[in-house]
C-alpha positions as CSV (number, residue, x, y, z in Angstrom):
1,M,162.5,250.2,-39.0
2,D,159.7,248.2,-37.7
3,P,158.1,245.6,-40.0
4,V,154.8,247.5,-40.4
5,T,156.6,250.5,-41.8
6,H,158.5,248.4,-44.1
7,M,155.6,246.6,-45.6
8,M,153.4,249.6,-45.9
9,T,156.2,251.4,-47.7
10,G,156.3,248.6,-50.2
11,A,152.5,248.7,-50.8
12,C,152.7,252.5,-51.3
13,L,155.6,252.1,-53.8
14,S,153.4,249.6,-55.8
15,R,150.3,251.9,-55.7
16,A,152.3,254.9,-56.7
17,G,152.4,253.5,-60.1
18,L,154.5,250.3,-60.3
19,N,151.5,248.1,-60.1
20,R,150.4,249.4,-63.5
21,K,153.3,247.7,-65.3
22,T,152.9,244.1,-64.0
23,G,150.7,241.9,-62.0
24,L,151.6,240.8,-58.4
25,A,153.6,244.1,-58.0
26,T,152.0,244.9,-54.6
27,L,152.6,241.4,-53.2
28,T,156.2,241.4,-54.5
29,L,157.1,244.9,-53.1
30,T,155.4,244.3,-49.8
31,L,157.3,241.1,-49.2
32,A,160.6,242.6,-50.6
33,L,160.5,245.5,-48.2
34,E,160.4,243.0,-45.2
35,A,162.5,240.2,-46.6
36,P,165.9,241.4,-45.3
37,D,164.7,240.8,-41.9
38,I,164.8,237.0,-42.5
39,D,168.1,237.3,-40.6
40,S,166.3,237.8,-37.4
41,F,166.0,233.9,-37.4
42,S,169.6,234.0,-36.3
43,Y,168.4,234.8,-32.8
44,F,167.2,231.2,-32.4
45,G,170.8,230.3,-32.3
46,G,171.2,232.4,-29.1
47,G,171.6,236.2,-28.4
48,I,175.2,236.3,-29.4
49,T,174.7,234.6,-32.8
50,G,171.7,237.1,-33.3
51,L,173.8,240.0,-32.4
52,Q,176.5,238.8,-34.8
53,H,174.4,238.2,-37.8
54,H,171.4,240.6,-37.4
55,R,171.5,243.3,-40.2
56,G,174.3,241.4,-41.7
57,I,174.5,239.9,-45.2
58,T,170.7,240.3,-46.0
59,H,171.2,244.0,-45.2
60,S,174.0,244.4,-47.7
61,F,174.5,245.3,-51.4
62,V,175.8,241.8,-52.0
63,G,172.8,240.1,-50.4
64,A,170.2,242.2,-51.8
65,P,170.1,240.4,-55.2
66,F,169.7,237.0,-53.4
67,V,167.0,238.3,-51.2
68,A,165.2,239.5,-54.3
69,V,165.5,236.0,-55.8
70,L,163.9,234.4,-52.7
71,V,161.0,236.9,-52.8
72,V,160.3,236.3,-56.4
73,A,160.6,232.5,-55.9
74,L,158.0,232.9,-53.1
75,V,155.6,235.0,-55.1
76,Y,156.0,232.6,-58.0
77,S,155.1,229.6,-55.8
78,V,152.1,231.4,-54.3
79,N,150.9,232.3,-57.6
80,F,151.3,228.8,-59.1
81,C,149.5,227.3,-56.2
82,W,146.7,229.9,-56.5
83,Q,146.3,229.4,-60.2
84,R,146.1,225.7,-59.9
85,W,143.5,226.0,-57.0
86,G,141.5,228.4,-59.2
87,L,141.5,226.1,-62.2
88,Q,140.3,223.2,-60.1
89,K,137.8,224.9,-58.0
90,R,136.4,227.8,-60.2
91,G,137.0,226.8,-63.8
92,P,139.5,227.7,-66.6
93,N,138.5,231.4,-66.6
94,S,139.0,232.1,-62.9
95,G,141.6,234.7,-62.2
96,V,141.4,236.2,-65.7
97,T,139.6,239.4,-64.5
98,N,139.7,241.2,-61.1
99,S,136.9,242.2,-58.9
100,R,136.0,245.2,-61.0
101,G,135.7,243.2,-64.1
102,A,138.9,244.5,-65.7
103,P,141.5,242.1,-67.2
104,K,144.3,241.3,-64.7
105,L,147.7,242.2,-65.6
106,P,149.9,239.1,-66.1
107,P,153.1,238.8,-64.0
108,N,156.3,240.0,-65.7
109,W,158.8,238.0,-63.7
110,K,161.9,239.9,-65.0
111,L,160.2,243.2,-63.9
112,L,159.1,241.7,-60.6
113,Y,162.7,240.7,-59.9
114,C,163.6,244.4,-60.4
115,Y,160.8,245.4,-58.0
116,A,162.1,242.9,-55.3
117,L,165.6,244.2,-55.8
118,L,164.3,247.7,-55.3
119,G,162.4,246.7,-52.2
120,A,165.4,245.1,-50.7
121,L,167.5,248.2,-51.1
122,V,164.8,250.6,-49.9
123,H,164.7,248.4,-46.7
124,L,168.5,248.8,-46.4
125,F,168.0,252.6,-46.7
126,Q,165.2,252.7,-44.2
127,D,167.3,250.7,-41.7
128,F,170.2,253.1,-42.2
129,T,168.2,256.0,-41.1
130,N,168.0,254.9,-37.5
131,N,170.7,254.4,-34.9
132,Y,171.1,250.6,-35.0
133,G,172.6,250.9,-38.4
134,V,173.4,248.5,-41.2
135,R,176.6,246.9,-42.8
136,P,176.0,247.5,-46.4
137,F,179.4,246.3,-47.6
138,A,179.3,243.0,-45.8
139,P,180.9,240.5,-46.1
140,F,183.8,242.3,-47.4
141,N,183.6,245.2,-45.0
142,E,181.9,244.7,-41.6
143,K,181.8,248.3,-40.7
144,W,178.5,249.7,-39.3
145,Y,176.9,252.9,-40.8
146,A,174.0,254.7,-39.3
147,W,172.4,258.1,-40.0
148,D,170.9,258.4,-36.4
149,I,167.9,260.4,-37.5
150,V,164.7,258.3,-37.3
151,F,163.6,256.2,-34.4
152,I,162.9,252.6,-35.2
153,I,159.2,253.2,-34.8
154,D,158.3,256.6,-36.2
155,P,154.5,257.4,-35.6
156,I,154.3,260.2,-38.3
157,M,155.5,257.7,-40.8
158,L,153.1,255.1,-39.7
159,V,150.1,257.4,-39.7
160,A,151.0,258.8,-43.2
161,L,151.4,255.3,-44.7
162,L,148.3,254.0,-43.0
163,L,146.2,256.9,-44.3
164,A,147.7,256.6,-47.8
165,L,146.5,253.0,-48.0
166,T,143.1,253.1,-46.3
167,L,141.7,256.4,-47.4
168,P,141.4,255.3,-51.1
169,A,139.4,252.3,-50.0
170,L,136.9,254.5,-47.9
171,M,136.6,256.8,-50.8
172,A,135.9,253.9,-53.1
173,L,133.0,252.9,-50.8
174,I,131.5,256.4,-51.2
175,T,131.8,256.4,-55.0
176,E,130.4,252.9,-55.3
177,E,127.3,254.1,-53.4
178,I,126.6,256.8,-55.9
179,G,127.1,254.5,-58.8
180,S,130.5,255.7,-60.1
181,A,132.5,253.6,-62.3
182,K,135.2,251.4,-60.6
183,P,138.8,252.3,-61.6
184,Q,141.1,249.4,-62.4
185,F,143.9,251.1,-60.2
186,R,143.2,253.4,-57.3
187,G,145.1,255.2,-54.5
188,R,148.0,256.4,-56.7
189,G,147.8,260.1,-55.5
190,A,147.4,258.9,-51.9
191,A,150.4,256.5,-52.2
192,I,152.6,259.3,-53.6
193,F,151.5,261.6,-50.8
194,G,152.4,259.1,-48.3
195,L,155.8,258.6,-49.8
196,L,156.3,262.3,-49.8
197,C,155.5,262.4,-46.1
198,L,158.2,259.8,-45.5
199,A,160.7,262.0,-47.4
200,A,159.6,265.1,-45.5
201,V,160.1,263.4,-42.1
202,I,163.7,262.3,-43.1
203,L,164.6,265.7,-44.4
204,V,163.2,267.5,-41.2
205,R,164.8,265.0,-38.9
206,D,168.2,265.3,-40.7
207,F,168.1,269.0,-40.4
208,E,167.2,268.9,-36.7
209,H,169.9,266.1,-36.1
210,R,172.6,268.3,-37.5
211,R,171.6,271.2,-35.3
212,A,171.6,268.9,-32.3
213,V,175.0,267.4,-33.0
214,S,176.4,270.9,-33.6
215,A,175.1,272.1,-30.3
216,L,176.7,269.3,-28.5
217,H,180.1,270.1,-30.1
218,A,179.8,273.7,-29.3
219,R,180.5,273.5,-25.5
220,T,182.9,271.9,-23.0
221,Y,182.0,269.3,-20.2
222,R,183.6,269.7,-17.0
223,D,186.4,271.7,-18.7
224,Q,186.9,269.0,-21.2
225,E,186.6,269.1,-24.9
226,P,184.3,266.6,-26.5
227,L,186.2,264.0,-28.5
228,R,183.1,263.0,-30.3
229,A,179.4,263.6,-29.9
230,S,176.2,262.1,-31.3
231,A,172.4,262.7,-31.0
232,F,170.1,259.8,-31.1
233,P,166.4,260.0,-32.1
234,Q,163.4,259.8,-29.8
235,M,160.1,258.4,-31.0
236,L,157.6,261.2,-30.6
237,S,159.4,264.3,-31.6
238,P,161.8,265.3,-34.3
239,F,163.1,268.0,-32.1
240,A,164.0,265.8,-29.0
241,W,167.3,263.9,-29.0
242,N,169.4,261.8,-26.6
243,G,172.8,263.2,-26.6
244,V,175.9,261.3,-25.9
245,V,179.4,263.1,-25.6
246,E,182.6,261.3,-25.1
247,T,185.6,263.2,-23.4
248,R,188.9,262.0,-22.2
249,D,187.7,260.7,-18.8
250,F,183.9,260.2,-19.1
251,F,180.8,260.0,-21.2
252,R,178.0,262.7,-20.7
253,M,174.5,261.7,-21.4
254,L,172.0,264.6,-21.7
255,P,168.7,265.6,-23.6
256,V,168.9,268.0,-26.5
257,D,166.1,270.2,-27.7
258,S,167.1,271.1,-31.3
259,A,164.2,273.4,-32.0
260,A,165.2,275.8,-29.0
261,G,169.0,274.9,-29.3
262,E,169.1,274.0,-25.7
263,I,171.1,271.2,-24.1
264,D,169.8,269.7,-20.8
265,P,167.6,272.5,-19.8
266,L,166.3,270.6,-16.8
267,N,169.8,269.7,-15.6
268,I,169.2,266.0,-15.6
269,G,172.3,265.0,-17.6
270,V,174.2,261.8,-16.4
271,V,178.0,261.4,-16.2
272,R,179.3,257.9,-16.7
273,F,183.1,257.7,-16.0
274,K,185.2,255.5,-18.1
275,P,186.2,252.4,-15.9
276,E,189.9,251.5,-15.5
277,E,191.0,248.5,-17.7
278,T,191.7,245.5,-15.6
279,P,192.7,241.8,-16.4
280,V,189.1,241.0,-15.8
281,T,187.6,243.3,-18.5
282,L,190.3,242.4,-20.9
283,A,189.7,238.7,-20.6
284,A,185.8,239.4,-21.1
285,K,186.6,241.6,-24.2
286,R,188.6,238.6,-25.7
287,S,185.5,236.3,-25.3
288,R,183.3,235.7,-28.3
289,L,180.7,237.9,-26.9
290,G,183.1,240.7,-26.2
291,R,184.5,240.6,-29.7
292,V,181.0,240.6,-31.3
293,Y,179.6,243.3,-29.0
294,L,182.6,245.7,-29.4
295,D,182.4,245.4,-33.1
296,W,178.9,246.5,-33.1
297,A,178.7,249.1,-30.2
298,R,179.3,252.8,-30.8
299,Y,179.6,254.1,-27.3
300,P,180.7,250.9,-25.4
301,L,181.0,250.9,-21.7
302,V,182.5,247.8,-20.0
303,T,182.1,247.4,-16.3
304,A,182.8,244.4,-14.0
305,E,181.6,243.3,-10.6
306,Q,182.5,240.5,-8.4
307,I,179.9,237.9,-7.6
308,E,179.8,234.8,-5.5
309,D,182.7,232.3,-5.2
310,G,185.4,234.8,-6.5
311,R,183.8,235.0,-10.0
312,N,183.2,238.2,-11.9
313,Q,180.4,239.4,-14.2
314,V,181.3,241.8,-16.9
315,Q,178.6,244.0,-18.4
316,F,178.8,245.4,-21.9
317,E,176.4,248.2,-22.7
318,D,176.2,250.7,-25.5
319,L,175.2,254.2,-24.5
320,R,173.5,255.1,-27.7
321,F,170.5,253.1,-26.6
322,E,170.5,254.7,-23.1
323,S,169.0,258.2,-22.0
324,A,169.5,260.4,-19.0
325,E,165.7,260.1,-18.3
326,G,165.6,256.4,-18.5
327,L,168.7,255.4,-16.5
328,A,166.8,255.7,-13.1
329,Q,163.8,253.7,-14.2
330,R,165.5,250.7,-15.9
331,R,166.6,247.5,-14.1
332,G,169.4,247.1,-16.6
333,P,170.6,248.7,-19.9
334,P,168.9,247.7,-23.2
335,L,170.7,245.5,-25.7
336,A,173.4,244.7,-23.1
337,G,175.8,241.7,-23.0
338,Y,177.3,239.8,-20.1
339,V,180.3,237.6,-19.6
340,V,180.9,235.6,-16.3
341,L,184.4,234.6,-15.6
342,D,185.7,232.1,-13.0
343,P,188.5,233.0,-10.5
344,Q,191.0,232.0,-13.1
345,L,189.4,234.4,-15.7
346,R,188.0,231.6,-17.9
347,V,184.7,232.1,-19.5
348,E,181.9,230.3,-17.8
349,E,178.8,232.0,-19.3
350,M,178.1,234.6,-22.1
351,F,174.6,236.0,-22.8
352,A,172.9,238.9,-24.3
353,G,169.9,240.6,-22.6
354,R,169.1,241.0,-18.9
355,P,171.5,239.1,-16.6
356,P,170.2,236.0,-14.9
357,Q,172.7,236.8,-12.4
358,A,170.7,240.0,-11.3
359,D,169.3,238.4,-8.2
360,R,172.7,236.8,-7.1
361,S,174.2,238.4,-3.9
362,R,177.0,240.7,-4.7
363,K,180.3,241.0,-2.7
């Protein structure tokens, strides 16, 4: 999921009641829900390193306790610095009460660690719901798991969480204007409602996803039975899916309307034939990028083309991130990888993203 959804989920979890048990609960949960994405810094080592380590150990059951330690250590450091600054600048009684005059809850560090661990595991679950997937059993088992039901950015979830966090503050302004007493905690009901909305989106999308996959399996494609089929989510609607079907000879990409039970009603589906294996593609698959990419891809398509000086450029793409509607509009597939081989099939270049060779003349 996107970072905003992760962090707002953490804030709602705190406001739903966990912040009544210990101080610093909201800060801890907000940070913990986003902390596993620290592995995104691996992209500074290059696209291949990023692809290899993104959603790796920090998104696993083994890594979650260590992520929680980092979060609590950060919260402890921030709290320590804030307390020292408060004592020096505002006097010994600063920080004892909150803005409403009620005593502040002291932090319970053991409980905050449990909250941080909960946040890391909720992050793992949220990332599992989309089609990129996670490796929860790394480093012992590097297999990817994905539910394929929620787009990486879900507008309904974002709106529900945003309203859950902002409406109580707006209502508080109204009550303060009429002189009502300020509660020590507020927004619990709204936070619970926001979390229930998240659960409802997941349940509806799971139901519609099952319908879409069943519809894809229930037909033949150019007289060939599907070997496997998947439906991948779109952003705006829980009833619109990007279908990918694999048969013996080709992949078929087509939209699915799970509400109507229709497959490709506008006849815009695209067929991608499986290319023949060659020494060029085999050499590219043995490269570092090839091994990393094929370990991650669900519907890999590997194609080769000759460029100047007898060299070859091999493209790796994963059809789960493609759509029939988007193929004609994109300059290149998203999340692709490329290997450039010299005439002796030795690796010259490897990179992820759009190919810098795109403007080279082809033969």
